[in-house]
N, C-alpha and C positions, 0 to 999 in steps of 0.2 A: 288594771283594765283600762280606768278611765282615760289614762295618757295613751294607750295605745290607740282605743278610740279616736282620739283626737286627733292622734297622727295618720289614721289613716280618712278623716274627714280632710285634714288641711291638703293631702295629696290627692284627694278626689277635687277639691276646689282647684289646686294648682292646675290640674290635667285638663280640669273644666274650662277653665281659663286659657290655656294652651289652645284648645279647640276651638275656642271662640275666637282668640286672635288668627289660628288658621284659615279660619271662613271669611274674617274680616281682612285679611291683606293678600296680598300676591303672592304665588308659592315658587315664582319666578321671576327674576330681575331682566326687564326688557333691555336695559342699558344700563352694563356695569360700569361704565365710565363715568356716570351723572348719580348713580344710586349713593345715596347715604343713607344710614339707619338713624333712629330716633335719638339716640345717646350718642352720636358721634362727636368725639372730642368734648365730652363732659365728664364728671366726675363719675359717673358710671359707668364709663368705659375701662376703670381700673377694677371693677368686680370681681370680672375671672380670675385674675391673680390674686388678689385679696382672698376669695373664696378657698381658692385651690391652697393658699399658706397655711390659712386658719383652720382649713380642714386636716391640711397633713399633721402639722403640729398638736393637733387636737386628737385626732384619731388612729395616730400612728400609721396609716394606711395612704401611703404615695401616689398608689395608683390609682385608686376611686378618686382619690381628692385631686389627681390633676385631671381626672376625666368629667369629675364635676364640673369643675373652672371651665375646661373645654367647649362643653356642653352649655354652660351658661352665655359664654361669649357666642356660642354660634347662636342661640335663643334671642340675645340683645341686637345681633346684627341682622337676623333675620326679624326683627320687631314681634316677635312671638309665634312666627308661621313654623310648624313643626317640618312642612315638606322643604323649606327654605334652609332651616336649618340644619337638616341632616345633611343637605346638598353643600351647605357651606364646610360642615365639620369635616366631610371628606375629600369634596372635588372642589371647593374654590382655590383658584389658579394663584392667590396671593397668600393664601394663610391657610389651608385646607390640611390635613393631615397627609394626603398623597402629595401634595406638592411639595410639602416637607420632604417627604420621603425621595422626591424625583430631583432634588436639588442637589447638581453632584459635589458642591462642599460638604453637604451634610452627609450623603452617602460614602463619601471619602470617608468620613470622622467614624462611621459604621464600619466599614473596611479595617481602618488602623485599628480599631477595639478589637475586631476577630482577630488580626492577625499577631496583636499584643496578647491576647487571652491565649493563643496558641503557641506563643513564644514562651510564655510565663509555665504553661502545662509543660513543655519540655524542658525548661530549666528545671520544674521539679522532679520530672520523672526521671531526668539523667542523676538527679542529686547534687545540682549545683547550689540549689537554694539552700537545701539543708547542711552542705560543705560549708557555704558561706556563714551559716549562721554558727556551725561549730567555731569556725576559726574565729569570726566575730567576738564570740564569747569566751574566746583566749585572749583577746586585745580589749575588750569593752566589758568593763566590771562592774558595771553601774547602769540604774535607771537614766541619771542624767547622761551618761555618757553616750546609751543608745540614741535619748531622743537629740542629743546635740550632732551625733553623725547622721542622723535622719534630715537634721537643719540644714547641715553642711552639705550632704548629695541634693538636696531641693535648692540650694541656692547654685550649685555647680551646674545643674540642669535648667539653664534658664532660656533654652532655646523656644518650648513653646509649653505652656500650661497643661493639656491634655498627655502630651508627651511624661513632662513632671510627674502630674500624678500617678501616672500607673508605672513608670518606671522604678520611683522612690517606692511604692507601696510594694511591687513584687521583691524589691533588692533588700529592704528595711524590715518586714514583715517578721522572718524569721530570728532577728536581730533583737527586736522589741519585744517581740514575746518572750524569749529567752529571759529578758529583763521584767518581765511582767509590766511592760508598759500597755494598757487599755487600748483597745483599737479605736475607741472615740477620741485619745489623745495622739495616736498615730495619725488619721484622719487630719485632725487639726493643723500637724505639723506638715502635713503634705498639703492642705490646703493654704497654709500660711507663706510657703515657700514657692505657689504653684501663680497665681495671679498677680500676688504682691512683688515678685522678684520679676516677672515678665515685664511689668510695667514701667520699673525702673531698670532694664536691662536695653541698651541700644541696640545689640543684635540679638533680636527677637520676633515672633511673628506680631507681636503686641504692638512693638515699636513701628512694625509697616502698617498696621491698622489706625494708629495715631497719626501719623505722617500722611496717609491717604484720606484723613478725614479732614484736614486742613483744606478750606476752598481754593480752587482754583482763582487766580486773578487778585487773589489777596495780598500778594507781595512778600508772601511769610516763606521761608525755609521751613519747611514740615519736620524735618529731621534735625537741625539746630536748634527749633523750639523744645522739641521733646527732649534734647539734653539738657536745655536750660532749667526746663520745668522739674528735673529729678530732686534737687533739693527742697522744694515746696512740696514733694509727694508725700503729704506728712502721714496720711494713713497707711501706704505700702511700707514704708520706713518705719514708723512707730510699731506695725504689727511685727516685724523681723525682731525690734527691740524687745518689745513684748515677750516674744516667743523666748528670746534669751534669759529674760529674767525670772520667766516659771519654770525653765528646764535649771537653771543654777541655783535659785533658789527653793527649788521643790514647792513652789507655791500652786496652788488648784483651788478654785473656786466655783459655786454655781455649781450644775447638775455634772460638769468634769471631775469635782471633786469625787462624788459617788464612784464613777466608773473607775477613776484611780485608786481608791481605797479598794474596791474590788477587786483590782486586778493584780493588786498587792498579795492578796488572798487566794490568787488563782483562778479566777473570773475576768476573762480578759475581754468578756462582750456586754456583761450587764444585763441585758436586753433578750427577750426570750426571741424576739426577731433575729435570725443569724443567717441571711441569705445566702451565704456561701459556707454553710455548716460550720462544725468544729475543726476548722483546718489548722489545728497548734501544731508547728513542729516537734514530734514526739521524741527526738532524741536518736532514732533509730540509725543507726549507721548505713551509709551507701554507698557504692562505688565511686560517685562522683566526686570530684574535685573543685575548690573553688575557682579556678580556670575555665569551667564549664559554667559557670555564672558571669564571671568576669567580662570575660571574650565576647560572648552575645549582645551585654548591655553596652560593651565600647563601640562594636560594630553597629549596634542602633543607634548611638548615639552620632557618631561620624557620618552614616548613612543617612540619618533624619537630616543633619546638617547640607551634605551635599543634595539630598531630593530637593530642599528648600531654594538653595542656589540654582540649582538645575533651573527648575520651574519660574525663577527669577529671571533669567537670562545670563548665569555668568560666565557658562562657556560660550555664548555668542559675543560675547566682547564688553559685558557691563559690569563695572566696577562692584566689590562685595556688598559694600555697604547698599548701593542701590538695588542690587541682586533680592538681598532679605528685604528690603522694604516693599518691591514689587513682586516676592513671592506668592504662589498659592500654598498656604500652608497646608489644606487637607491632603492635595496632588503630594507635596514633597512628604508628609507622613507616609502615605501609603506606600510610596516608592521606596522611603528608608525602610520602613517595617518588613517590605517583602524581600530585599536586600540581606537584611538581617536574618531573616527566616531561612533563607536560601543557604548563608553560610553557616547558620548552627545546624541544619540538618548535616551539612556537608563535615562539618568540625566535629561532631558527634559519632558520625560514622567512621571517620579518620581514627578518633579516639577510642571506638569499639565499646562507647557507654551506653550505645541505644541501637536497636535493632530497628528495620524498615518498618516492622509492625506494630513497634512501640511508638514511632513516628506519627504513622498513621492512627493510631488511637488515641494520641493527643490533639488532632483536628478537632473532632467534635466536643471534646471536653474544654478546650479551649473555648470554642463558640459558645458553649453550653455557660461556662464562668460569666460569659458578658451579656449573657441575654437580659439580665436585670438591669445594669446602666444603659443598654440598649433600648430596652423599651420606656426607662425612665426620660432618656433623651427625645426620643421619638414625640412622648406626651408634652415634654416642655418645649420643644419646638413647636408643637402644634398650639399650647396655649400662646406662647408668644405671636404666632401668628393671627391668633383670635383678637388679641390686645392690639395689634396693627391694624386690623381691619375694623375696629370700633375708634381708632384715633386717639389711642391714648398718649402716645408719643407728642402728639401735637397738643394736646392737652396742657401737658406738663411743660414743654418748650414755651405756651403762650404764658405760664405762671413765672416764667423765668424771663421772659422777654418784657412782661408787664412791671418789672421792677422798676421804682421810682430812681430817676436820676440823683437823687438828696443822697441814696444809701448806696452808692458805687462804691464807697469802700467797705460796706459789708456785703460785697455782692460776692466774694471769693466762699464765704461761709453760706450764704444763700444758694450759690451753684454746687457747692460741697452736698449742701442736705438735699436739693433739688434730684442731683447725679445720683444721690444714695436711694433714694424712694423710685426714679425710674428704673434704675438698673435692678432694685430689689423685684419691683413689681413685673419686669419683663424678663427678669433673668440673664441678661446680655450686658456686657460692658462693652463691646463693640456696636454695638446699635445705639447704646448711651453716648459715644465718642461721636457718632456720625449727626446724631441728634444736636449736643449742645454745643461741640466745639465750633462751628459757623456760626452759631449765635453770640458766642464769645467773642468770635474774632471782630465779628460786627460791631460789639458793644465798644470793644477796645482795639481800634486798628494797630497799636504799637504800644511800647513800650513795658515797663515792668510791670505794671497790673495785666496786660493780657498775658504774660507767662505765668503770674501767680492764678489768675482766673483759669487757665488750661489745666492747669495743674490742679486744681481745686476740681473742676471736672473728673481729670482722670482718675484722681485719689477716690471722689465719690461714687465713681462708676466700678471701681475695684472693691469699694466696700460695701456697696448693695449686692455685686456680684457673688462676694465671699459669705455675708447672711444669707441669699435665696436659697430656698429650698430647690428652686425650679431650676437653677442656675446649672450649665454644663462643667463648669469646673467643680461646683460641691458635688455633682453627683459622681463625676472622675475620681474625685478624692476618696468618697465614700467606697468606690469598686478598687479603688489600689489599696485601700487599708483594710479590704473584706471586712467592712464594718456596715451597720444597718444604717439607712441613709438618713432616715430621721433623728435617730439616736446622735447622728455626727452634727446635724443641723441645730438640734437643742443644745447639744453641750457645746457648741461653737459661737453661739449667739452672745453670750455672757462675756466674753472674751472680745468679739469683733465688735460688740457695743461699747466697753470699754475703750478699744483704741480709736473708735469713729467718735467720742465724746472727747476724747483728746485733742484727736484732729480739728473736729469743730472749733474748739477753744482756741487753737493755733490759728486756724483760718482768720478770726477773728483779730487776734494780736497782730497779725502780717498785713490784716487790712488797714488798720490803723498804724502799722509800723509806716506804710506805703504812704498813708495821708502826711506823716510828718516828712518824710525823707523825700519824697517825690522822685526827680530826676536823679538824687544822689545815690538811690539803692542800687546797690552793687550784687555781684558775686559772692563777696564778702559778708554782705547782709544777708543774704540767703542763708549761709553757712550760719552764721551768728544765731538767725530765727529758727534755725533747725535744731541747734543745740539748746535752744528755750523748749523746744517743742519736746526733744527727749527729756529732759530735767523733768517738765510737766507731767509727762507719762509715768516717770520714775517715783516720782511723788505720789501720784495717783494708785498705783499698784503697789508702792511701799504701805500706805494706809489699808489697803484691800486686805494686805498679807497680815497686816497687824489685826485686823479684826478678824480676820478668818482663824488665827491663831488663839485669840482670844476665846472667840466661838465654842473653837475645839476641847478648850480647858475648861469651859464652863459646865 
């Protein structure tokens, strides 16, 4: 009772303080171009994402946590004025919820989600997913095999991370379910082959984002620079190596081990929160065939690639690589998914596996299946908008820009850590690229150190994006695996932190090696350093495995 009274007293005090701030500060902004809040570009500008992330991990309630983070950001921007905070939250043209939902790229992603949801519902209704699961069970006879097939499919679908997450999830769920792989582990494997693969794939929407982040007039060819960074992109490469190690040694640690142990005993979810229900294939025979899943997925892949190069101007005479670099990924995915949806309808009608009434019934079902990720994405975008209004990115960029020249060979690891922190707090890799790459290009106009530093920026951005609960890719991975979002984040963190720690050590080694080699550094040097990085991670993972086995026996 005493604690309850204290809580009420604290709530009343905060409300009274906000009323006082509302009375003492203006409720409208006279000149938006000159307005800055009291905490602009300070440490406090990072509070909204920190609040949201800490609450989400502790309460397991992602929606309310994001809303609290957004509300705190709006209040900070409004200097405590309730009227201005409410207007900022919904109507601010730079970061408000309505502004985020009126952005054509964001709406395109939501439309793409709906179309994929409908497509998955169609494949399930036609029996294609169940048929593929039965076929795979005859060819994949182990948990390791199911996990490796998931990893392999994720590597093959390297065009876009959203597309990767949802496609791999819908195809591989029946397979991993039959082999008793937990949904948390499936979500990790999907996430590990989404952004980490896209950031080392020259033909992807991520390569386009990196290329466009190189400042004009710098004299640097963005695409060539991207290719040169691949051997130094330690986090992405080490994440793939780590996934292979975990699969083939059967090693699991942290909270993932509990999920995997429960899955072996029949509980694929572990958590009470099952936003998609107990959607496990029960083995019931259906009239569908494997081709009813394979054909729509192949058309979807081809159509999305077509959509991307179409928006990039390929059919107007632009070469393939340039078309990918200049593509509008959101518009391309919408175009590709709409083509695949139309094909699927015609294909199923010709094969007589579905009536028109069944097709119509799948439309609202597919939409309902995507409500959860759409809501989380909307809140995550708004939270990112609030941190943008508070100048969080400039605060972090100033920390990096103020690094002493004497530490230049430690700058790769510093850049990596700053990128991790910025991407984790804002939930966006692409935003991190656009902020840090111009700073790096200014610090190192040319040479191998420029390549290493940009690679550290890309690697750190992907790492922060991989770990963050408010990252759109993390949200997509949860949606693709039909896994509780908070459970996916909490089970993935120990793995991501392990790979990130190894990557940080390797950037220290790489910076020191560059100090010794200078202009003699070459492609061969980068490959040797990559081999060293892989060895370092394998040693760390072997130690973790030995301790896990010892603990299990104790």
